[in-house]
C-alpha positions as CSV (number, residue, x, y, z in Angstrom):
1,M,80.5,62.8,50.1
2,L,82.0,65.8,51.9
3,G,82.8,69.1,50.1
4,I,85.8,71.1,51.2
5,I,86.5,74.7,50.2
6,S,88.8,77.4,51.6
7,D,90.1,80.9,51.0
8,T,87.2,82.1,48.9
9,H,88.1,85.7,49.5
10,E,84.9,87.1,48.1
11,N,85.5,85.6,44.7
12,E,81.8,85.4,44.0
13,E,82.0,84.1,40.4
14,A,84.2,81.1,41.5
15,M,82.1,80.6,44.6
16,K,79.0,80.2,42.5
17,M,80.7,77.6,40.3
18,A,82.0,75.7,43.4
19,V,78.5,75.7,44.9
20,K,77.0,74.3,41.7
21,I,79.6,71.5,41.7
22,F,78.7,70.7,45.4
23,K,75.0,70.6,44.6
24,D,75.5,68.6,41.4
25,R,77.6,66.0,43.3
26,N,75.0,65.8,46.1
27,V,77.5,66.4,48.9
28,D,76.3,65.6,52.5
29,F,77.7,68.9,53.6
30,V,80.5,71.4,52.9
31,V,83.3,72.5,55.2
32,H,84.7,76.0,54.6
33,C,88.2,76.2,56.0
34,G,88.2,80.0,56.5
35,D,88.8,83.4,54.7
36,I,85.3,84.0,53.6
37,V,86.0,87.7,54.2
38,S,82.5,89.3,54.4
39,P,79.0,88.3,55.5
40,P,77.1,89.0,52.3
41,V,79.0,86.3,50.3
42,L,77.6,83.6,52.6
43,E,74.3,83.9,50.6
44,H,76.0,81.9,47.8
45,F,76.0,78.8,50.1
46,K,72.3,78.8,50.6
47,G,70.8,75.4,49.9
48,L,73.9,73.6,51.3
49,K,74.5,72.2,54.7
50,M,77.7,74.2,55.8
51,K,80.3,74.1,58.5
52,F,82.7,77.1,58.8
53,V,85.8,78.2,60.6
54,F,87.3,81.7,60.7
55,G,90.4,82.6,58.7
56,N,92.8,85.4,59.3
57,N,91.1,87.6,56.7
58,D,87.6,87.2,58.3
59,G,87.6,90.7,59.9
60,E,83.8,91.0,60.2
61,R,83.5,88.2,62.8
62,N,80.3,89.4,64.4
63,G,78.7,89.9,61.0
64,L,79.7,86.4,59.9
65,I,78.3,84.9,63.1
66,I,75.0,86.7,62.6
67,K,74.8,85.8,58.9
68,C,75.5,82.1,59.5
69,K,72.8,82.1,62.1
70,T,70.3,83.9,59.8
71,L,71.0,81.4,57.0
72,G,70.6,78.4,59.3
73,F,74.3,77.3,59.1
74,E,76.1,75.9,62.0
75,E,77.9,78.4,64.3
76,I,81.2,79.6,62.8
77,K,84.2,79.0,65.1
78,D,88.0,79.4,65.2
79,E,88.4,75.6,65.0
80,L,86.0,72.7,64.7
81,E,85.8,69.0,65.6
82,F,83.2,66.7,64.3
83,G,82.5,63.1,63.4
84,H,81.3,61.9,60.0
85,K,81.0,58.3,58.7
86,G,82.9,56.9,61.7
87,K,85.8,59.3,61.1
88,K,87.0,62.1,63.4
89,F,87.7,65.5,61.8
90,Y,89.5,68.6,62.9
91,V,89.2,71.9,61.0
92,Y,91.4,74.9,61.5
93,H,92.3,77.6,59.0
94,G,96.0,77.1,59.6
95,T,97.2,80.6,60.6
96,N,99.3,79.3,63.5
97,N,101.6,76.6,62.3
98,A,102.4,75.2,65.7
99,K,98.7,74.8,66.5
100,L,98.0,73.1,63.2
101,D,101.1,70.8,63.6
102,A,100.0,69.9,67.2
103,A,96.6,68.8,65.9
104,I,98.1,66.7,63.1
105,K,100.7,65.1,65.4
106,S,98.1,64.4,68.2
107,N,96.9,61.3,66.2
108,K,93.4,62.1,67.6
109,Y,92.0,62.8,64.1
110,D,91.5,60.8,61.0
111,Y,91.3,64.0,58.9
112,V,92.7,67.5,59.5
113,L,91.2,70.0,57.1
114,T,93.0,73.3,56.6
115,G,93.4,76.3,54.3
116,H,95.5,79.5,54.6
117,T,98.3,78.6,52.2
118,H,96.1,78.6,49.1
119,I,98.0,75.4,48.0
120,K,96.2,72.1,47.8
121,R,97.5,69.4,50.0
122,N,96.8,65.7,50.5
123,E,99.3,64.2,52.9
124,K,99.3,61.3,55.4
125,M,101.2,62.2,58.6
126,G,101.1,59.3,61.0
127,S,97.5,58.2,61.3
128,T,96.2,61.6,60.2
129,R,95.4,62.7,56.6
130,V,95.9,66.4,56.1
131,I,93.8,68.0,53.3
132,N,93.9,71.6,52.0
133,P,91.5,72.1,49.2
134,G,93.4,75.0,47.7
135,A,91.7,78.3,47.2
136,L,89.5,80.4,45.0
137,F,91.8,83.3,45.2
138,R,95.3,84.4,44.0
139,I,96.8,81.0,43.1
140,Y,95.4,79.5,39.9
141,P,94.0,77.0,39.1
142,Y,91.3,77.5,41.7
143,T,90.4,74.3,43.4
144,I,87.9,72.7,45.8
145,A,87.9,69.1,47.1
146,L,85.5,66.2,47.4
147,L,86.1,63.5,50.0
148,D,84.5,60.2,50.5
149,A,85.4,59.8,54.2
150,E,84.7,56.0,54.3
151,S,86.8,55.0,51.3
152,G,89.3,57.9,51.6
153,K,88.9,58.8,48.0
154,L,89.8,62.5,47.4
155,E,89.2,64.5,44.3
156,F,90.5,68.0,43.7
157,V,88.2,69.8,41.3
158,E,89.4,72.8,39.3
159,I,87.1,75.9,39.2
160,K,87.6,77.5,35.7
161,R,87.7,81.2,35.3
162,G,84.7,82.6,33.4
């Protein structure tokens, strides 16, 4: 199982709840689709295997790069490609619609994971499934997603306000 989270925007209370869900559900790893905002909040993800991409609100890029390295996470990038359970993934925050659309329409990926809009999305476009887990900021209810890449089963999980 793969955890998907995006647009956390330093909402530490919601991040802690999301991390607990990921740990309770024994996810293989978590993909963060951008807008972490500041390096200190990366501490909340300790104990999880993480992959990150930058979002448009991630102004402290060097700090985020250093903190990811310090915590043993994979290098944070603008976009990311990886394989998991025989499926090909592309991750991009989604700031540039043309770039996102090109990746989706390329039919090179089984899954495109994105964020930016804060609106959850689960849409099949050609041979590619586009997933936005929603956000932990601004639009309520806050949501994350859990994906079984082999079966395609996707679950959006609401993060309740404290």
